[in-house]
C-alpha positions as CSV (number, residue, x, y, z in Angstrom):
1,M,0.2,0.2,-0.2
2,E,1.0,3.5,-0.6
3,T,2.0,6.2,2.0
4,A,0.5,10.1,1.1
5,N,4.7,10.8,1.0
6,S,5.4,7.9,-1.9
7,L,2.9,9.5,-3.9
8,K,4.3,13.2,-3.3
9,V,7.2,11.8,-4.6
10,K,5.6,10.0,-7.7
11,V,4.4,13.7,-9.0
12,A,7.3,15.3,-7.7
13,K,9.2,13.0,-10.4
14,K,7.1,13.8,-13.3
15,Q,6.7,17.4,-13.2
16,H,10.4,17.9,-14.0
17,I,10.4,15.3,-16.7
18,Q,10.6,17.4,-20.3
19,Q,8.8,17.4,-22.8
20,Y,9.9,15.8,-25.9
21,I,8.5,16.8,-29.2
22,Q,7.1,14.2,-31.9
23,A,7.9,16.0,-35.0
24,I,8.6,19.4,-36.0
25,Q,6.2,20.8,-39.6
26,N,7.5,22.5,-42.2
27,R,3.2,23.9,-42.3
28,K,3.8,26.3,-45.4
29,A,5.5,23.9,-47.5
30,R,2.5,22.0,-48.4
31,Y,0.9,25.4,-49.4
32,E,3.3,26.8,-51.3
33,F,4.5,23.9,-53.0
34,E,2.9,21.1,-55.3
35,I,4.4,17.7,-53.8
36,L,5.6,14.9,-56.2
37,D,7.5,12.1,-54.4
38,T,8.7,12.6,-50.7
39,L,11.7,10.5,-49.2
40,V,13.0,9.5,-46.3
41,T,16.6,11.5,-45.2
42,G,19.1,11.5,-42.3
43,I,20.8,14.3,-41.2
44,Q,24.3,14.8,-39.7
45,L,24.0,17.1,-36.7
46,F,26.5,17.6,-33.7
47,G,24.8,16.2,-29.8
48,S,23.8,19.7,-28.6
49,E,21.6,20.1,-31.8
50,V,19.9,16.7,-31.3
51,K,18.8,18.0,-27.3
52,S,17.4,20.7,-29.1
53,V,15.3,19.3,-31.8
54,R,13.8,17.1,-29.0
55,L,13.0,20.4,-27.0
56,G,10.9,21.4,-30.0
57,K,13.6,24.4,-30.8
58,A,14.1,23.6,-34.5
59,S,12.1,25.6,-37.4
60,L,11.6,24.0,-40.9
61,N,10.3,27.2,-41.9
62,E,11.7,28.9,-45.4
63,S,14.0,25.9,-45.4
64,F,15.1,24.1,-48.8
65,A,17.7,21.3,-49.6
66,I,20.1,22.0,-52.2
67,I,23.0,19.1,-54.2
68,H,26.5,20.6,-54.1
69,H,29.3,18.3,-55.5
70,N,26.7,14.8,-55.3
71,E,26.1,15.6,-51.7
72,V,22.7,17.3,-50.6
73,W,22.8,19.9,-47.9
74,L,19.8,21.6,-45.9
75,E,20.0,24.9,-45.4
76,N,18.0,27.7,-43.6
77,M,16.7,25.0,-41.0
78,Q,17.0,27.3,-37.5
79,I,18.4,25.3,-34.5
80,T,18.4,27.3,-31.6
81,P,21.5,26.1,-29.1
82,Y,21.3,24.4,-25.9
83,E,20.8,26.3,-23.1
84,H,23.1,24.1,-21.2
85,C,26.1,23.6,-23.8
86,H,29.0,25.0,-22.4
87,T,31.4,23.7,-25.8
88,E,31.6,25.8,-28.6
89,M,28.2,27.7,-29.9
90,L,27.1,26.4,-33.3
91,E,25.9,28.7,-35.8
92,P,21.7,28.4,-35.9
93,K,21.1,28.4,-39.6
94,R,24.6,26.6,-41.1
95,S,24.3,24.4,-43.4
96,R,23.3,20.4,-42.7
97,K,24.4,17.6,-43.9
98,L,21.8,15.2,-45.4
99,L,22.6,11.7,-45.6
100,L,21.6,9.7,-48.9
101,H,23.1,7.2,-51.5
102,K,24.7,8.1,-54.8
103,Q,21.9,6.6,-56.0
104,E,19.3,8.1,-54.7
105,I,21.1,11.4,-55.1
106,R,21.7,11.0,-59.1
107,K,17.3,9.8,-58.9
108,I,17.1,13.7,-57.5
109,Q,19.2,15.3,-59.0
110,T,18.0,14.2,-62.6
111,K,14.4,14.6,-61.5
112,I,15.3,18.0,-60.2
113,N,17.5,19.3,-63.6
114,E,14.7,17.8,-66.1
115,K,11.4,19.7,-64.7
116,G,13.2,22.4,-62.7
117,L,12.2,21.4,-59.5
118,T,13.0,21.9,-55.8
119,L,14.1,19.9,-52.9
120,V,11.6,21.2,-49.4
121,P,11.8,19.7,-45.9
122,L,8.2,18.8,-45.4
123,K,9.0,17.5,-41.5
124,A,11.9,16.5,-39.2
125,F,11.0,14.0,-36.9
126,F,12.3,11.2,-35.0
127,N,12.1,7.5,-35.6
128,S,12.3,4.0,-34.0
129,K,15.9,3.9,-32.9
130,G,15.7,7.7,-31.7
131,L,17.4,8.8,-35.1
132,L,16.3,12.2,-36.7
133,K,15.2,12.1,-39.6
134,I,14.4,14.7,-42.4
135,D,11.1,13.9,-44.8
136,L,12.2,15.3,-47.4
137,A,9.9,16.5,-50.7
138,I,10.5,17.1,-54.6
139,A,7.9,19.5,-55.2
140,K,6.7,22.3,-57.9
141,G,6.3,26.2,-57.1
142,K,2.7,26.7,-56.9
143,K,1.5,29.6,-58.9
144,L,-1.1,32.5,-56.9
145,Y,-4.0,31.1,-59.1
146,D,-3.2,27.5,-57.5
147,K,-2.6,28.7,-53.7
148,R,-6.4,30.6,-54.4
149,E,-7.6,26.9,-55.2
150,T,-5.9,25.3,-52.4
151,I,-7.7,27.8,-50.2
152,K,-11.1,27.6,-51.9
153,T,-11.1,22.9,-51.7
154,R,-10.2,23.4,-48.0
155,E,-13.1,26.0,-47.3
156,N,-15.7,23.7,-49.0
157,Q,-14.0,20.7,-47.0
158,R,-14.7,22.8,-43.8
159,A,-18.3,24.0,-44.9
160,M,-19.5,20.4,-45.7
161,A,-18.3,18.9,-42.4
162,Q,-20.0,21.6,-40.3
163,I,-23.4,20.6,-42.8
164,K,-22.8,16.8,-41.7
165,K,-22.0,18.0,-38.4
166,Q,-25.7,19.4,-38.6
167,Y,-27.5,16.6,-39.7
């Protein structure tokens, strides 16, 4: 049988546990780009950067990927420096290498060169092994009228859902 003191200790321990984020989304990417294909890549980070991402102190807004010397690099991904790291401070928006096989990089490069497409990260998440992965999309930029069409379809779906709730 548990006493009141042991219950207080358990509650106190639960309050000190930090909440880890499940995934970081790039919400604007699906609005601004038409997604043609997606793939999951690894990313090369330092230990303090991984801790910051686990705490949710990262952003994929305005980030993109480029292929340079047969390597894929993620540009403009914001990772706020970890508070408790006393070693070297890293640049928050530095270039980070994405980990792909050479064959995959060649396939991506041919697709991008043919049609004038771009690489956009959709989300960052931790897999079952605890490794950070980036969901990378091969995308085509939308025109203004395409964005308006996306908004109209979304509003129509919301209206239909509300009507279904009423009946």
